[in-house]
C-alpha positions, 0 to 999 in steps of 0.5 A: 202597930204603927201604920203610915199612910200616904205620907209625903214631905217636901224639902226644896226639890226633894220629895219624900213619899207617898209612903204606906206601910205597917209595922207590928208591935214588936217588929224591927224594921230597918230602912236601907238606902244610900245617903240622900235617899230620905231616910233621916227625913222620915224619922224626923217626921215621925219624931216631929222635927218636920212637918209633912205635906199630907198623910198620917201616922197612927201608933195603937190607932192614935194619930200622932202627926197633930201632936207636939213632939213631946206628946208622941212618945217616940224615942230617937237616937241620932247619929250624933247622939246629942248628949248634954255636955254639962250633965253627968251620965245618969242625969242625961239618961233621966232627963225628961219628965217621963223618965222611969227610974225602974226602966233605968235600973233594969238596963244599966247593967244589961248596957253595961254602963253602971260604972260611968254613971257619974262621968260627963260625955267628954269622958266616954268612948264612942260606944259608951256614948251610944249606949247612954243615948239609947238608954235615954230614949228607952227610959221614957217608955217610947211606943216607937224607937227610932235609930238613925245610923247608930253605928256609923261613927263607930270603929269596926270592933266597937260596932260589932259589940254594938250590933250584938247589944242592940240584938239583945235589947231587941229580944228583951224589949216589946217596942216597935223599932225603925232603924235607918242605915246604908249598911246591908250587913247591919240591916240583915243582922237586925232586921225582921223586915227591910224596906229599901228606899231610893230618891224618897220612895220604898221600892220593896219591903220584905224579909232580909232573906227575900230581899237578898235572894229575891230582889224585886228591882235591878236597884235593889239587886245592885245595892245588896251585892248582886253581880250577875244580871242575865239578859235571856231572850225568848225563842220558840222552845224557851229562854236562851243565854247565848246558845244555851237554853235556861230552864226557869222555875215558872212560865213567863211570856216576855220577849226578854227577861232579866234574871239575877244570879249570885256568884256563890250559887254557881258551881264551876265544873270542867265537865258538863253535869246533866241534871233536870234540876240544874242549868249547865252553861259553858263559858270561858274564863277571862279573869281571876281575882282574889277576894280575901279567902275567896277567888272571883272567877269571871266568865264569859257566855253568850256575850255576858260576863258571869262571876262565880266564887270558888276557894283556893283549893278549887282553883288549884284542883280545876286548874283555872286560868284565862281562856280555860273552857268551863261549865257554870252549873246552878240550880233553876231556883237560884235564878231570880227574875226581876219584876 
């Protein structure tokens, strides 16, 4: 168990924290946020590169911030990887007094690097260097593994292979891992939980599904790709979008609320659909944009823009074009109220 308690760090005018959360022994936590949000500073504090103003970090009940970096048993893989250029791959991996050869032998085939053990770093591809750096961290039997934007320097094809590799390691290892990234796709694929960070603070920490489907803040919704933010106004008999009453999943009391609605959760119809389980909102098509294999239909209702996604086949079948009157149909559970 990893416990971060009231951790704060000050670098110039930037303040990290206070951070408070726990990580299970076998958990893969991804810290998601844009550049400059404090993600790497947090990892460097755990690794001993930086000293915090206050707070503590406990690994298996033992406070580590008072220990020098070499005694913390925290492995870190940086974005730049930092392999020793004068050492061959095998010597790079086994560098360090705590390196265990049995772990080395167990993972060289899993990582697919046996054939490159006698090469130097400059003779390796980006993906090969990454695998070497990961194994170098693992052979020292860390109690906590840190990954700092591990895929950011890889091209698309290599990156996909690297993500699959980390997924394999995740299943094989029993080491709590913290990875930082600005890529939401990576976070969803790898994380048991995601912590969204902005300006040195964690806005929310939850499962990928809840972060994606039920974002806690407008910033999180925007960062994870939500397009529709609906301002709903309270009237005597309920909440309205323009002239259309909207059914919610639970009772609220605010005069106005903001609800998120993902484009993929909307069905476009050219006739009204009457059902208690769904909301039906009249709208007008104002723009159609091609988005790869799908189409984004941008509509207007009650003075607000609402986007929906449909296939080419649906676009042709519905004969959609600008100014066409349609109905937007979505389940009450597709609406998530921002708190």
